[in-house]
C-alpha positions as CSV (number, residue, x, y, z in Angstrom):
1,M,25.1,-2.2,-0.7
2,K,27.6,-3.1,-3.5
3,K,30.6,-2.7,-1.2
4,K,28.9,-5.0,1.4
5,L,28.3,-7.6,-1.3
6,E,32.0,-7.4,-2.3
7,R,33.0,-7.8,1.3
8,I,30.8,-10.8,1.8
9,L,32.1,-12.5,-1.4
10,I,35.7,-11.9,-0.5
11,A,35.1,-13.3,3.0
12,L,33.2,-16.3,1.6
13,C,36.1,-17.1,-0.8
14,L,38.6,-16.8,2.0
15,F,36.5,-18.9,4.3
16,L,35.9,-21.7,1.7
17,V,39.6,-21.9,1.0
18,L,40.6,-21.8,4.7
19,F,37.8,-24.3,5.7
20,T,38.7,-26.8,3.0
21,V,42.4,-26.7,3.8
22,D,41.7,-27.0,7.5
23,K,39.5,-30.0,7.0
24,L,42.1,-31.7,4.8
25,I,45.3,-31.1,6.8
26,D,44.1,-29.8,10.1
27,I,46.0,-26.5,10.2
28,G,46.4,-26.6,14.0
29,R,48.3,-29.9,13.9
30,Q,50.9,-28.5,11.6
31,F,52.2,-26.4,14.4
32,S,53.2,-26.9,18.0
33,G,53.0,-25.0,21.2
34,V,51.0,-21.8,21.2
35,N,51.0,-21.6,17.4
36,R,48.8,-24.7,17.3
37,I,46.0,-22.4,18.6
38,L,47.3,-19.0,17.5
39,I,47.7,-19.6,13.7
40,P,44.1,-21.0,13.1
41,F,42.7,-18.3,15.4
42,V,44.4,-15.5,13.4
43,L,43.4,-16.9,10.0
44,Y,39.8,-17.4,11.0
45,F,39.7,-14.1,12.9
46,I,40.8,-12.2,9.8
47,V,37.8,-13.7,7.9
48,Y,35.6,-12.9,10.9
49,L,36.6,-9.2,11.0
50,I,36.3,-8.8,7.2
51,V,32.7,-10.1,7.1
52,G,31.4,-8.9,10.5
53,Y,33.2,-5.8,11.8
54,D,30.1,-3.7,11.4
55,V,27.9,-6.2,13.3
56,L,30.4,-6.2,16.2
57,W,30.5,-2.4,16.2
58,K,26.7,-2.1,16.3
59,A,26.6,-4.6,19.2
60,V,29.2,-2.7,21.2
61,R,27.5,0.7,20.4
62,N,24.1,-0.6,21.4
63,I,25.4,-2.0,24.7
64,F,26.6,1.5,25.7
65,H,23.2,2.9,24.7
66,G,21.4,0.3,26.8
67,Q,19.9,-1.5,23.8
68,F,21.8,-4.8,23.8
69,L,19.0,-7.3,23.5
70,D,19.0,-7.5,19.7
71,E,20.3,-9.8,17.0
72,N,23.7,-7.9,16.9
73,F,24.2,-8.7,20.6
74,L,23.3,-12.3,20.1
75,M,25.7,-12.6,17.2
76,L,28.5,-11.0,19.3
77,I,27.9,-13.4,22.2
78,A,27.6,-16.5,20.1
79,T,30.6,-15.9,17.9
80,T,33.0,-14.6,20.5
81,G,31.8,-17.5,22.7
82,A,32.6,-19.9,19.9
83,F,36.1,-18.4,19.5
84,G,36.6,-18.6,23.3
85,L,35.4,-22.2,23.4
86,A,37.8,-23.2,20.6
87,I,40.7,-21.6,22.5
88,Y,39.8,-23.4,25.7
89,R,39.6,-26.7,23.9
90,G,43.0,-26.1,22.3
91,A,44.5,-25.2,25.6
92,T,43.2,-28.3,27.3
93,G,44.4,-30.6,24.5
94,Q,41.1,-31.2,22.8
95,N,40.2,-30.8,19.1
96,L,39.9,-27.2,17.9
97,E,36.2,-26.6,17.2
98,G,34.5,-23.3,17.1
99,F,36.7,-21.0,14.8
100,D,34.9,-22.1,11.6
101,E,31.5,-22.1,13.2
102,A,32.0,-18.5,14.5
103,C,32.9,-17.3,11.0
104,A,30.1,-19.2,9.4
105,V,27.5,-17.6,11.8
106,L,28.5,-14.1,10.8
107,L,29.0,-15.0,7.1
108,F,25.5,-16.4,6.7
109,Y,24.0,-13.7,8.9
110,Q,25.5,-10.9,6.8
111,T,24.3,-12.7,3.6
112,G,20.8,-12.6,5.0
113,E,21.1,-8.9,5.9
114,W,22.3,-8.2,2.4
115,L,19.4,-10.0,0.9
116,Q,17.0,-8.0,3.1
117,T,18.7,-4.8,2.0
118,Y,18.5,-5.8,-1.6
119,A,14.8,-6.6,-1.4
120,T,14.1,-3.4,0.5
121,S,16.0,-1.3,-2.0
122,K,14.1,-2.9,-4.9
123,S,10.8,-2.2,-3.3
124,R,12.0,1.3,-2.3
125,K,12.8,2.1,-6.0
126,S,9.2,1.3,-6.8
127,I,8.1,3.8,-4.2
128,E,10.8,6.3,-5.2
129,H,9.2,6.3,-8.7
130,L,6.3,8.2,-7.0
131,M,8.8,10.3,-5.0
132,G,10.0,11.5,-8.3
133,L,6.8,13.5,-8.5
134,R,8.4,16.0,-6.0
135,P,9.1,19.3,-7.8
136,D,12.5,20.9,-7.1
137,Y,11.5,24.5,-7.8
138,A,8.9,26.9,-9.0
139,N,9.2,29.8,-11.4
140,L,7.5,32.6,-9.4
141,V,6.3,35.7,-11.3
142,V,6.8,39.0,-9.4
143,N,6.3,42.3,-11.2
144,E,6.7,40.6,-14.5
145,A,10.1,39.2,-13.4
146,I,10.6,35.5,-12.9
147,S,12.6,34.1,-10.0
148,R,13.2,30.4,-9.2
149,V,12.1,29.6,-5.6
150,S,11.2,26.6,-3.5
151,P,7.5,25.5,-3.9
152,E,7.1,25.7,-0.1
153,E,7.5,29.5,-0.2
154,I,4.7,30.2,-2.7
155,T,1.3,31.3,-1.4
156,V,-2.2,30.9,-2.8
157,G,-3.0,33.4,-5.6
158,A,0.6,33.7,-6.8
159,L,1.5,33.3,-10.5
160,I,4.0,30.7,-11.6
161,V,5.4,29.9,-15.0
162,V,5.9,26.3,-16.1
163,N,8.2,25.7,-19.1
164,P,8.1,22.7,-21.4
165,G,9.8,19.7,-19.7
166,E,9.2,21.0,-16.2
167,K,7.0,19.5,-13.5
168,I,4.0,21.5,-12.3
169,P,5.0,22.3,-8.7
170,L,1.6,23.4,-7.3
171,D,-2.1,22.8,-8.0
172,G,-3.7,25.7,-9.8
173,I,-5.6,27.2,-12.7
174,V,-4.2,28.0,-16.1
175,V,-4.4,31.8,-16.8
176,K,-2.2,32.0,-19.9
177,G,-1.2,29.6,-22.6
178,T,-2.2,26.2,-23.9
179,T,-0.2,23.0,-23.6
180,D,-0.2,19.2,-23.3
181,L,0.5,17.6,-20.0
182,D,2.0,14.2,-19.2
183,T,-0.3,12.9,-16.3
184,K,0.9,9.3,-16.4
185,S,2.6,9.4,-13.0
186,L,-0.7,10.5,-11.4
187,T,-3.5,9.0,-13.4
188,G,-1.8,6.3,-15.5
189,E,-3.2,7.9,-18.6
190,S,-0.8,7.3,-21.5
191,L,-2.2,10.0,-23.8
192,P,-1.2,13.6,-23.0
193,R,-4.0,15.9,-21.7
194,N,-4.5,19.2,-23.4
195,V,-5.1,22.1,-21.0
196,Q,-6.2,25.7,-21.8
197,I,-7.1,28.9,-19.9
198,D,-9.3,28.2,-16.9
199,D,-8.5,24.5,-16.8
200,D,-7.4,23.0,-13.4
201,V,-3.9,21.4,-13.3
202,L,-2.4,19.2,-10.7
203,S,1.1,19.3,-9.2
204,G,3.3,16.4,-10.4
205,C,2.2,16.5,-14.0
206,I,4.9,17.3,-16.6
207,N,4.5,20.2,-19.1
208,L,5.2,18.8,-22.6
209,T,4.8,21.4,-25.3
210,S,4.3,25.1,-24.4
211,Q,4.9,27.6,-21.6
212,I,1.9,28.2,-19.4
213,T,1.2,30.6,-16.5
214,I,-0.7,29.2,-13.5
215,R,-2.5,30.9,-10.6
216,V,-1.8,28.8,-7.5
217,T,-4.9,27.5,-5.7
218,K,-3.2,25.4,-3.0
219,T,0.0,25.8,-1.0
220,F,2.6,23.1,-1.4
221,Y,1.7,21.2,1.7
222,D,-2.0,21.0,0.6
223,S,-1.2,20.1,-3.1
224,T,-1.8,16.8,-4.7
225,V,1.8,15.8,-5.0
226,A,2.6,16.7,-1.3
227,K,-0.4,14.6,-0.1
228,I,0.7,11.6,-2.2
229,L,4.3,11.9,-1.0
230,D,3.1,12.0,2.6
231,L,1.1,8.8,2.1
232,V,4.0,7.0,0.6
233,E,6.5,8.1,3.3
234,N,4.2,7.1,6.1
235,A,2.9,3.9,4.7
236,A,5.5,1.8,6.6
237,M,4.5,3.4,9.9
238,K,1.1,1.6,10.1
239,K,2.0,-1.9,11.0
240,S,-0.1,-5.0,10.6
241,K,-1.1,-7.3,13.4
242,A,1.5,-9.8,12.3
243,E,4.2,-7.2,12.5
244,N,3.1,-6.0,15.9
245,F,3.0,-9.6,17.1
246,I,6.6,-10.2,15.9
247,T,7.8,-7.0,17.6
248,K,6.2,-8.0,20.9
249,F,7.3,-11.6,20.5
250,A,11.0,-10.6,20.0
251,R,10.8,-8.2,23.0
252,Y,10.1,-11.1,25.4
253,Y,11.7,-14.0,23.4
254,T,15.2,-12.7,23.2
255,P,15.9,-12.1,27.0
256,A,14.2,-15.4,27.7
257,V,16.5,-17.5,25.5
258,I,19.6,-15.6,26.7
259,T,18.6,-16.5,30.3
260,M,17.9,-20.1,29.3
261,A,21.3,-20.4,27.5
262,V,23.1,-19.1,30.6
263,L,21.2,-21.7,32.8
264,F,22.1,-24.5,30.4
265,A,25.8,-23.5,30.6
266,V,25.9,-23.1,34.4
267,I,23.6,-26.0,35.4
268,G,24.9,-28.4,32.8
269,G,28.6,-27.7,33.6
270,A,27.9,-27.9,37.4
271,V,26.1,-31.2,37.1
272,T,28.3,-33.0,34.6
273,G,31.6,-31.2,35.2
274,M,32.0,-31.0,31.4
275,W,32.1,-27.2,31.1
276,S,33.2,-27.1,27.5
277,T,30.3,-29.4,26.4
278,A,27.8,-27.4,28.4
279,L,29.1,-24.2,27.0
280,Y,29.0,-25.6,23.5
281,R,25.3,-26.6,23.9
282,A,24.5,-23.1,25.3
283,L,26.2,-21.4,22.3
284,S,24.2,-23.7,20.0
285,F,21.1,-22.8,21.9
286,L,21.9,-19.1,21.7
287,V,22.6,-19.1,18.0
288,V,19.5,-20.9,17.0
289,S,17.4,-18.7,19.3
290,C,18.1,-15.5,17.4
291,P,14.8,-14.3,16.0
292,C,16.3,-13.0,12.7
293,A,14.0,-15.0,10.5
294,L,10.9,-13.5,12.0
295,V,12.2,-10.0,12.7
296,I,13.5,-9.6,9.2
297,S,11.2,-11.7,6.9
298,V,7.8,-10.6,8.2
299,P,8.2,-6.8,7.8
300,L,10.2,-7.4,4.6
301,S,7.2,-9.3,3.1
302,F,4.9,-6.4,3.7
303,F,7.4,-3.8,2.5
304,I,7.9,-5.7,-0.7
305,A,4.1,-5.9,-1.2
306,L,3.7,-2.1,-0.6
307,G,6.5,-1.5,-3.2
308,V,4.9,-3.8,-5.7
309,A,1.5,-2.1,-5.2
310,S,3.1,1.4,-5.6
311,K,4.8,0.3,-8.8
312,N,1.4,-0.8,-10.2
313,G,-0.4,2.5,-9.3
314,I,-1.9,1.3,-6.0
315,L,-1.2,3.5,-3.0
316,I,-1.7,1.5,0.2
317,K,-1.5,3.6,3.4
318,G,0.0,0.8,5.5
319,S,0.5,-2.9,5.9
320,N,-2.5,-3.1,8.3
321,Y,-4.8,-2.3,5.4
322,L,-3.1,-4.9,3.3
323,E,-3.9,-7.4,6.1
324,K,-7.5,-6.2,6.3
325,L,-7.9,-6.5,2.6
326,N,-6.9,-10.2,2.8
327,H,-9.8,-10.7,5.2
328,T,-12.3,-8.7,3.1
329,K,-15.3,-10.8,2.1
330,I,-17.8,-8.0,1.2
331,F,-17.0,-5.4,-1.4
332,V,-19.5,-2.5,-1.6
333,F,-19.5,-0.2,-4.7
334,D,-20.9,3.2,-5.3
335,K,-22.4,3.1,-8.7
336,T,-21.9,6.5,-10.4
337,G,-18.3,7.3,-11.2
338,T,-17.1,3.9,-9.8
339,L,-18.9,1.1,-11.6
340,T,-20.0,3.6,-14.3
341,K,-18.0,6.2,-16.2
342,G,-20.1,9.1,-15.1
343,N,-20.8,9.9,-18.7
344,F,-24.6,10.5,-18.6
345,A,-26.8,10.6,-21.6
346,I,-30.5,11.2,-21.9
347,T,-32.2,8.1,-23.3
348,A,-35.9,9.2,-23.0
349,V,-38.2,12.0,-22.1
350,E,-41.7,11.2,-21.0
351,P,-44.1,12.2,-22.4
352,I,-42.3,12.6,-25.7
353,E,-44.7,15.4,-26.9
354,K,-43.5,17.6,-24.1
355,R,-39.8,16.9,-24.7
356,M,-38.6,20.5,-25.3
357,E,-40.8,22.0,-22.5
358,I,-39.4,19.4,-20.0
359,L,-35.8,20.0,-21.1
360,H,-36.3,23.8,-21.0
361,L,-37.6,23.8,-17.4
362,A,-35.0,21.3,-16.2
363,A,-32.2,23.3,-17.9
364,I,-33.3,26.4,-16.0
365,A,-33.1,24.5,-12.7
366,E,-29.8,22.7,-13.4
367,K,-27.8,25.4,-15.4
368,D,-25.5,26.3,-12.5
369,S,-24.9,22.8,-11.2
370,G,-21.7,20.9,-11.9
371,H,-23.3,17.5,-11.4
372,P,-22.8,15.2,-14.5
373,I,-26.6,14.7,-14.8
374,A,-27.2,18.5,-14.7
375,R,-24.6,18.9,-17.4
376,A,-26.2,16.2,-19.6
377,I,-29.6,18.0,-19.3
378,V,-28.2,21.4,-20.2
379,S,-26.2,19.9,-23.1
380,A,-29.3,18.2,-24.4
381,Y,-31.4,21.4,-24.3
382,A,-28.6,23.3,-26.3
383,Q,-30.4,26.6,-26.3
384,P,-30.1,29.9,-24.4
385,I,-31.4,29.6,-20.8
386,E,-33.2,32.3,-19.0
387,S,-31.6,33.9,-16.0
388,G,-33.1,35.6,-13.0
389,Y,-34.2,32.5,-11.2
390,T,-33.2,31.8,-7.6
391,L,-31.9,28.3,-7.4
392,T,-32.3,26.4,-4.1
393,N,-30.6,23.0,-3.7
394,V,-32.6,20.4,-1.7
395,S,-29.9,18.0,-0.4
396,G,-30.3,14.6,-1.8
397,C,-33.5,15.5,-3.7
398,G,-32.9,18.1,-6.4
399,V,-33.3,21.8,-7.2
400,I,-36.1,24.3,-6.8
401,A,-35.9,27.4,-9.2
402,T,-37.9,30.4,-8.1
403,K,-38.8,33.6,-10.0
404,G,-41.5,35.7,-8.4
405,T,-44.5,33.4,-8.0
406,E,-43.2,30.9,-10.5
407,K,-41.5,27.7,-9.3
408,I,-39.8,24.9,-11.1
409,Y,-39.1,21.6,-9.4
410,C,-36.4,19.3,-10.8
411,G,-35.3,16.2,-8.9
412,N,-36.2,12.7,-7.7
413,E,-39.4,11.2,-6.4
414,Q,-38.8,12.4,-2.9
415,L,-38.7,16.1,-4.0
416,L,-42.1,15.9,-5.6
417,R,-43.6,14.0,-2.7
418,E,-42.2,16.6,-0.2
419,Q,-43.8,19.4,-2.3
420,H,-47.1,17.4,-2.4
421,I,-47.2,17.3,-6.2
422,D,-49.2,14.5,-7.8
423,F,-47.3,12.3,-10.3
424,K,-47.0,8.8,-11.5
425,P,-43.6,7.3,-10.9
426,L,-42.0,5.7,-14.0
427,N,-41.0,2.1,-13.8
428,V,-38.0,2.2,-16.2
429,A,-34.3,1.5,-16.0
430,G,-32.0,4.5,-15.5
431,S,-31.7,7.6,-13.3
432,L,-35.0,9.5,-13.3
433,V,-35.3,13.3,-13.1
434,Y,-38.9,14.5,-12.5
435,V,-39.9,18.0,-13.5
436,A,-42.9,20.0,-12.2
437,H,-44.0,23.6,-12.8
438,N,-46.1,25.5,-10.3
439,Q,-47.3,22.4,-8.5
440,T,-48.2,20.7,-11.8
441,Y,-46.3,17.6,-12.9
442,I,-44.8,18.1,-16.4
443,G,-42.8,15.0,-17.1
444,C,-39.7,12.9,-16.5
445,I,-36.2,12.7,-18.0
446,V,-34.6,9.2,-18.2
447,I,-30.8,9.3,-18.0
448,Q,-28.4,6.3,-18.2
449,D,-24.7,6.0,-17.5
450,E,-22.1,3.8,-19.3
451,I,-20.6,0.9,-17.4
452,K,-16.8,0.8,-17.2
453,P,-15.3,-1.9,-19.4
454,E,-13.2,-3.5,-16.7
455,V,-16.2,-4.0,-14.3
456,H,-17.1,-7.5,-15.6
457,E,-13.5,-8.7,-15.1
458,L,-13.4,-7.2,-11.6
459,L,-16.7,-8.8,-10.4
460,T,-15.8,-12.1,-12.0
461,G,-12.5,-12.1,-10.2
462,L,-14.0,-11.2,-6.9
463,G,-16.7,-13.9,-7.3
464,A,-13.9,-16.4,-7.9
465,M,-12.5,-15.4,-4.5
466,S,-15.9,-16.1,-2.9
467,A,-16.4,-12.4,-2.1
468,Q,-19.9,-10.7,-2.0
469,T,-20.4,-7.7,-4.2
470,V,-23.0,-5.0,-3.3
471,M,-23.9,-1.9,-5.2
472,L,-25.3,1.3,-3.6
473,T,-27.2,3.7,-5.8
474,G,-29.7,6.5,-5.8
475,D,-31.4,5.0,-8.8
476,N,-34.8,3.5,-8.6
477,A,-35.2,-0.2,-7.8
478,V,-36.0,-1.2,-11.5
479,A,-32.8,0.5,-12.8
480,A,-30.7,-0.9,-10.0
481,A,-32.0,-4.4,-10.4
482,Q,-31.3,-4.3,-14.2
483,I,-27.7,-3.2,-13.6
484,A,-27.2,-5.7,-10.8
485,K,-28.4,-8.6,-13.0
486,K,-26.3,-7.4,-15.9
487,L,-23.2,-7.3,-13.9
488,G,-23.8,-10.3,-11.7
489,L,-23.7,-8.5,-8.4
490,T,-24.6,-10.4,-5.2
491,A,-26.9,-7.6,-4.0
492,Y,-27.8,-4.0,-4.4
493,R,-29.5,-1.1,-2.5
494,A,-31.5,1.4,-4.5
495,N,-33.2,4.8,-3.9
496,L,-30.4,5.8,-1.5
497,L,-29.7,9.4,-0.6
498,P,-26.0,10.3,0.0
499,Q,-26.5,10.1,3.8
500,D,-28.2,6.7,3.4
501,K,-25.0,5.1,2.2
502,V,-23.4,5.1,5.7
503,N,-26.5,3.4,7.1
504,A,-26.4,0.8,4.4
505,V,-22.7,0.1,5.1
506,E,-23.4,-0.1,8.8
507,E,-26.1,-2.8,8.2
508,L,-23.7,-4.8,6.0
509,I,-21.0,-4.5,8.7
510,N,-23.4,-5.9,11.3
511,T,-24.0,-9.0,9.1
512,K,-20.4,-10.0,8.5
513,Q,-18.4,-12.4,10.7
514,A,-16.0,-10.9,13.3
515,T,-13.0,-12.1,11.4
516,E,-14.1,-10.7,8.1
517,A,-13.7,-7.2,6.7
518,L,-15.8,-4.9,4.5
519,C,-14.4,-2.8,1.7
520,F,-16.1,0.2,0.2
521,V,-15.1,1.5,-3.2
522,G,-16.1,5.0,-4.1
523,D,-15.1,7.9,-6.3
524,G,-13.6,9.7,-3.4
525,I,-15.4,13.0,-3.9
526,N,-18.6,12.7,-2.0
527,D,-18.1,9.3,-0.4
528,A,-15.6,10.3,2.3
529,P,-17.9,9.4,5.3
530,V,-18.5,5.9,3.9
531,L,-14.8,5.4,3.0
532,M,-13.9,6.2,6.6
533,R,-16.6,3.9,8.1
534,A,-15.7,0.9,6.1
535,D,-12.9,-1.5,7.3
536,V,-11.0,-0.7,4.1
537,G,-11.9,2.3,1.9
538,I,-10.7,2.3,-1.7
539,S,-10.9,5.5,-3.7
540,M,-11.5,5.4,-7.4
541,G,-10.3,8.3,-9.6
542,G,-9.7,10.4,-6.5
543,I,-6.3,11.9,-7.4
544,G,-6.6,15.6,-6.8
545,S,-9.5,15.2,-4.4
546,D,-8.7,16.0,-0.8
547,A,-11.5,13.8,0.3
548,A,-10.0,10.8,-1.5
549,L,-6.5,11.2,-0.1
550,E,-7.7,11.8,3.4
551,A,-10.5,9.3,3.8
552,A,-9.4,6.3,1.6
553,D,-7.1,3.6,2.9
554,I,-6.1,2.5,-0.6
555,I,-6.0,4.8,-3.7
556,L,-6.1,3.5,-7.3
557,M,-4.0,6.2,-9.0
558,H,-4.7,4.9,-12.5
559,D,-8.5,4.9,-12.1
560,D,-8.6,1.2,-13.1
561,L,-10.9,-1.1,-11.1
562,R,-8.8,-4.1,-11.9
563,G,-6.3,-2.6,-9.4
564,I,-8.7,-4.0,-6.7
565,L,-8.1,-7.5,-8.0
566,T,-4.3,-6.9,-8.0
567,A,-4.4,-5.5,-4.4
568,K,-6.6,-8.3,-3.2
569,W,-4.4,-11.0,-4.7
570,L,-1.3,-9.2,-3.4
571,A,-2.8,-9.1,0.1
572,R,-3.7,-12.8,0.0
573,R,-0.3,-13.8,-1.3
574,T,1.6,-11.7,1.2
575,M,-0.3,-13.1,4.1
576,Q,0.3,-16.6,2.9
577,I,4.0,-16.0,2.8
578,V,4.0,-14.3,6.2
579,R,2.2,-17.3,7.7
580,Q,4.6,-19.7,6.0
581,N,7.6,-17.8,7.4
582,I,6.2,-17.6,10.9
583,I,5.2,-21.3,11.1
584,F,8.4,-22.6,9.4
585,S,10.7,-20.5,11.5
586,L,9.1,-21.4,14.8
587,L,8.9,-25.1,14.1
588,V,12.5,-25.3,13.0
589,K,13.8,-23.2,15.8
590,F,11.9,-24.9,18.6
591,G,12.9,-28.3,17.2
592,I,16.6,-27.4,17.1
593,L,16.3,-25.7,20.5
594,F,15.0,-28.8,22.0
595,L,17.6,-31.0,20.4
596,S,20.4,-28.5,21.3
597,A,19.3,-28.7,25.0
598,L,19.6,-32.5,24.9
599,G,23.0,-32.3,23.1
600,F,21.9,-34.0,19.9
601,T,23.0,-31.1,17.6
602,N,26.1,-29.1,17.0
603,L,26.8,-25.5,16.2
604,W,26.5,-26.1,12.4
605,V,22.9,-27.3,12.9
606,A,22.3,-24.2,15.1
607,I,23.7,-22.0,12.3
608,F,21.1,-23.5,9.9
609,G,18.4,-23.0,12.5
610,D,19.2,-19.3,12.7
611,V,20.8,-17.8,9.5
612,G,19.7,-20.7,7.3
613,V,16.1,-20.3,8.2
614,A,16.4,-16.5,7.9
615,L,17.8,-16.9,4.4
616,L,15.0,-19.2,3.4
617,S,12.4,-16.9,4.9
618,I,13.9,-13.9,3.1
619,L,14.0,-15.8,-0.2
620,N,10.4,-16.8,0.4
621,A,9.5,-13.1,0.9
622,F,10.9,-12.4,-2.6
623,R,8.1,-14.6,-4.0
624,V,5.6,-11.7,-3.4
625,R,7.4,-9.8,-6.2
626,C,7.9,-12.8,-8.4
627,K,4.4,-14.0,-8.3
628,I,2.8,-10.6,-9.0
629,R,5.1,-10.2,-12.0
630,Q,3.9,-13.6,-13.3
631,K,0.3,-12.7,-12.7
632,L,0.6,-9.3,-14.5
633,A,2.5,-10.9,-17.4
634,L,-0.2,-13.5,-17.8
635,K,-2.9,-10.8,-17.7
636,K,-1.2,-8.8,-20.5
637,R,-0.9,-12.0,-22.7
638,N,-4.7,-12.6,-22.2
């Protein structure tokens, strides 16, 4: 890219000097005979080759491959035609016109191409920051000997050693050693994470302090880092409707304008007898018709946006999801782990006089569960728990612990109703866990979760964008209403079982307008069906979860809900710029095309209509990056 810029600058300097001298003294008139045409031709042709030899080569190569209807072919026809026209005019005693225009066409075209490459490389560097997660090797332990191998060769169950300063190449469990890990690239967490024996570790993290030995639990292609890299590499493959429109538009547009240019030259020359004038108009028509502004600027705008998102810890699987996010008017949130931290604490036990008995029975039923509520109950009991019970999980309801004829029921209202146990539902805020023993109701545990600090900023921002915000929760109606009021949510759905969330989202989808989209935000672990059903699925805190990486369309790597505002703003800004470029390019092009057909413009106006508009569109696409930087800087100051 640096060499191409140097070539453009050299050609530009030579062109400016040659163009200035030519306009001041008319180089052709300083010579006679053949030299009157030959000298200006050679001088301009040198500049022409310096700046555009690669374009000419691509055009010729594509012709032999049967792919000649592209911008390189149009540049070849227009510029060589301009040179040919200038030679014809010189040979017939007319003023030499065309040499300078031919050079200018390629010069400005190459400048636009360089700007596109520059913007793409800047965005690609943001993406390559994530590509830096890729491990180069793994230290495999075989018979107490360590050998360096490719991570792709290692199987599940193998032991690997990770030294300080090395990346963890594969997901696994620590079996030896204690260390601190830098997880910033995956989670955005600035503080190191301490890991010990039996702790899970993710590929892509960097070992900071001590050597550890890891037992591999996933092959390389199933590991966290491989899945993230796959998402990044394939993001550009999923095109938006705007990009698909431009691709189809160019497919029919280019041959149409070439045909029209030929007709203008043939018909105009035959009717008027002024072949040079007709050919000049046709060349102007051909230059301005090149769809560079659209073909380059629209995909470039999306690519820049994807790069900006990646740099800010937001993985977007394709520009089509960015386009959908722009049309999103309904945001649906799972409560636990998304709007809340998932740090459950017992706030009450009813009746209070039976507190220890209720906690004791609940701890027996929940001791083997990994659910945050179960862990909170076991932690609150803080005493040895009897074993020997058979634990039966009732999906979406709770747990039944059985030992001989004894039964303990621990779960929600539906569990007790299904078991025909008489009880009086509590009307308090929080998640309620009812406990019964041998068909007798004992009491209830009230558990509450802490709301994430950034939730208020998120919901305020979405409200300012006129978006609806809906919460889905398994909590009772009283608790759900209290949280919804506190947060300022538009609506909520309470008492939902996991399978009910899909039905709730279906109902909301049926209520929206056809042009609108619905976004579901979940923790990515047990929300995969809903993430896939929504128009746009956003996973919160899902790094390391296969369900998150597979089902979600957008992944917030840093587990920060404010990333949704950034993504939404980025989507809206990108689509604004795309629309501006499409409308501006088409209006200017069709206007100049019409004037060229009537003979009111020259080749310089056509150059502006093509490469000038392309340059302006590319520079406009850069505003995606500039505006997001300004927005993030303002947010940090506030």
